[in-house]
C-alpha positions in Angstrom: 204.4 125.7 66.2 207.8 127.0 67.3 210.0 128.4 70.0 209.6 132.1 70.5 211.1 134.9 72.6 209.1 136.0 75.6 209.1 139.7 74.7 205.5 140.0 73.4 204.3 137.3 75.8 205.3 139.5 78.8 204.2 142.7 77.2 200.7 141.2 76.8 200.7 140.0 80.4 201.8 143.5 81.5 198.8 145.1 79.6 196.4 142.4 81.0 197.5 142.5 84.6 198.5 138.9 84.9 201.8 136.9 84.9 203.3 134.2 82.7 204.5 131.2 84.7 208.0 130.0 83.9 208.6 126.4 84.9 212.1 124.9 85.2 212.2 121.7 83.2 214.7 118.9 83.2 213.6 116.1 80.9 210.9 114.8 78.6 208.5 114.3 81.4 208.6 117.8 82.8 208.3 119.3 79.3 205.3 117.1 78.6 203.5 118.0 81.8 204.0 121.7 81.6 203.2 122.1 77.9 200.2 119.8 77.9 198.7 121.5 80.9 199.3 125.0 79.6 197.7 124.0 76.3 194.7 122.5 78.0 194.3 125.7 80.0 195.1 128.0 77.1 197.9 129.6 79.0 201.1 131.1 77.7 204.1 129.4 79.2 207.9 129.6 79.5 210.1 126.6 79.9 213.3 127.4 81.7 216.6 125.6 82.0 219.6 126.4 84.1 223.1 125.6 82.6 223.2 122.3 84.6 219.8 121.3 83.0 221.2 121.8 79.5 224.3 119.8 80.5 222.1 117.0 81.9 219.5 116.8 79.2 221.7 117.9 76.2 221.1 121.1 74.3 220.0 119.4 71.1 217.8 117.0 72.8 216.0 119.6 74.9 215.5 122.0 72.0 214.1 119.2 69.8 211.8 118.0 72.6 210.5 121.5 73.2 210.0 122.1 69.4 208.0 118.9 69.2 205.9 119.8 72.3 205.0 123.1 70.8 204.0 121.5 67.5 202.0 118.6 69.0 200.1 120.9 71.4 199.7 123.8 68.9 201.3 126.1 71.5 204.1 128.6 70.9 206.4 128.4 73.9 209.5 130.2 75.1 212.5 128.0 76.0 214.4 130.2 78.3 218.0 130.2 79.5 217.7 130.6 83.2 220.6 132.1 85.2 223.2 131.8 82.4 226.5 133.6 82.9 228.9 132.7 80.2 228.7 134.8 77.0 230.0 132.1 74.6 227.6 129.6 76.1 224.6 131.9 75.6 225.6 132.7 72.0 226.0 129.0 71.2 222.5 128.2 72.6 220.9 131.2 70.8 222.4 129.9 67.5 220.9 126.5 68.3 217.4 128.0 68.3 216.7 129.4 71.8 215.0 132.8 71.7 214.7 133.7 75.4 217.7 134.5 77.6 218.5 135.5 81.2 222.0 136.8 81.6 222.8 136.7 85.3 225.4 139.4 86.1 224.1 140.0 89.6 227.3 138.7 91.2 229.2 141.6 89.6 229.5 145.1 90.7 227.0 147.5 89.1 229.2 148.7 86.2 230.4 145.2 85.4 226.9 143.8 85.5 225.8 146.5 83.0 228.7 145.7 80.7 228.1 141.9 80.8 224.4 142.3 80.1 224.8 145.0 77.4 227.2 142.7 75.5 224.6 139.9 75.5 221.8 142.2 74.5 223.8 143.4 71.5 224.3 139.9 70.3 220.8 138.8 70.9 219.4 141.6 68.9 220.7 139.9 65.8 218.4 136.9 66.5 215.3 138.7 67.9 216.0 137.1 71.3 214.4 138.6 74.4 216.8 139.3 77.3 216.1 139.3 81.0 218.7 140.4 83.6 218.8 140.6 87.4 219.7 143.6 89.6 220.1 142.7 93.2 220.9 139.2 94.3 218.6 136.4 95.6 219.8 134.1 98.3 219.3 130.4 98.4 220.2 127.6 95.9 218.9 126.6 92.5 220.8 123.7 90.9 224.5 124.9 90.8 223.7 128.5 91.8 224.3 129.0 95.5 224.1 132.4 97.2 224.6 132.7 100.9 222.1 135.0 102.7 224.8 137.5 103.7 225.7 137.9 100.0 222.1 138.7 98.9 220.9 142.2 98.5 217.7 144.0 97.3 217.1 145.9 94.1 217.5 149.7 94.3 214.6 151.4 92.4 216.6 154.3 91.1 219.5 152.0 90.1 217.0 149.8 88.3 215.9 152.7 86.0 219.5 153.4 85.0 220.3 149.7 84.6 217.4 149.2 82.1 218.3 152.4 80.2 221.9 151.4 79.8 221.5 147.7 79.0 218.4 147.7 76.8 216.9 144.6 78.5 213.3 143.4 77.9 212.5 142.3 81.5 214.1 142.8 84.9 214.4 140.2 87.7 214.0 142.0 91.0 215.3 141.0 94.4 212.6 141.9 96.9 213.0 139.1 99.5 212.3 135.9 97.5 214.9 133.1 97.4 215.8 130.1 95.4 215.0 126.7 96.8 213.2 126.0 100.1 212.2 128.8 102.5 213.1 128.4 106.2 210.1 130.1 107.8 207.6 132.5 106.3 208.8 134.4 103.2 208.8 138.2 103.5 208.5 140.3 100.3 209.3 144.0 100.2 206.2 145.2 98.4 206.9 148.8 99.0 210.2 148.4 97.2 208.5 146.5 94.4 206.0 149.4 94.0 208.8 151.9 94.0 210.6 149.9 91.3 207.4 149.8 89.2 207.2 153.6 89.4 210.6 154.0 88.0 210.6 151.4 85.1 208.2 150.5 82.3 209.3 147.0 81.4 207.9 143.7 82.7 209.3 142.6 86.1 210.2 139.0 87.1 209.8 137.2 90.4 212.4 134.5 90.9 212.1 132.0 93.7 208.3 131.8 93.7 208.2 128.2 95.0 206.8 128.2 98.5 205.6 131.8 98.4 201.9 132.0 99.6 199.4 132.6 96.8 198.2 136.0 98.2 201.8 137.3 98.1 202.3 136.1 94.5 199.1 137.8 93.5 200.0 141.0 95.2 203.4 141.0 93.4 201.6 140.5 90.1 199.3 143.5 90.9 202.5 145.6 91.5 204.0 144.8 88.1 205.4 141.2 88.1 204.7 139.7 84.7 206.8 136.5 85.0 206.8 134.1 87.9 209.5 131.5 88.2 208.7 128.0 89.6 211.3 125.3 90.1 211.4 123.7 93.5 207.7 123.0 93.8 207.8 120.8 90.7 210.8 118.9 91.9 209.3 118.2 95.3 205.9 117.1 93.9 207.6 114.7 91.5 210.0 113.3 94.0 207.4 112.8 96.7 205.0 111.0 94.4 207.7 108.7 93.0 209.0 107.9 96.5 205.5 107.1 97.6 205.0 104.8 94.7 208.1 102.9 95.6 207.1 102.7 99.3 203.8 101.1 98.2 205.4 99.0 95.4 209.0 98.2 96.6 209.6 95.8 93.7 208.6 98.3 91.0 211.0 98.4 88.1 209.1 99.9 85.1 209.8 103.6 84.7 206.5 104.1 82.8 204.7 103.1 86.0 206.7 104.7 88.7 207.3 108.0 86.8 203.6 108.4 86.0 202.6 109.3 89.6 205.3 112.0 89.5 204.0 113.4 86.3 200.5 113.5 87.8 201.8 115.4 90.9 203.6 117.9 88.7 200.5 118.5 86.6 198.6 119.6 89.7 201.4 122.1 90.6 201.3 123.5 87.0 197.5 123.9 87.1 197.7 125.7 90.5 200.5 128.1 89.4 198.7 129.0 86.2 195.6 129.8 88.2 197.6 131.9 90.6 199.2 133.8 87.8 195.9 134.5 86.2 197.2 133.3 82.8 194.5 130.7 81.9 192.6 131.6 78.7 195.1 134.3 77.9 196.4 132.9 74.6 
């Protein structure tokens, strides 16, 4: 098995009315948990890494681990560049075997965003790499990405149509009220806006910042055209809480194989729940 683009994966989800979960991974343990669980549930899956994740884990290490996870579990997976901004960095990672890219130009003005994305799309076409981009801007924090609430703004449906036509992207990340990191209070998603975007475009839509959003909201977003659901913070919290609980009960613990295992078990439950919410089980 091998690393693939997410293009056909998301098109199939679009036709089937479900979403593919995209889990942010950081190390061997998160890759193991996500891929093993997805394989057991016969679910397509995307493994996502931010620039800081690749810096931490090492590009070659992470690509090799994901290749091996795909082979061992007989599961084609998409290793995805999440919120990447630097053209040269994206090109280097594509040449290293990654076939799924998100170029984030959402911090630019509309025309600059289009130009940055179009340049990446043109390069990625040489390698059959799928490209996701974001129009609008999510607030919150994910790794090194920090966006103050006053700097966030929602996706304009008519602008989305033009954006897709001029860039040639495969999927569109929409800003409809979700946020990276933890929510302070109940999330509020603009479903009317999402429906309006869906009326204007025909490519798969992506929901970032899905950690902490109630199940019924995620399912409604999927019914309105979301085909990829990003999950990061929920995995981090589950892992950290379980490991901290283990140390609280076993303060002298010093064997990583023993104190990391509860964290893996906690993450596995999160992955199972997200796959069920996305409706992607048995969709391979």
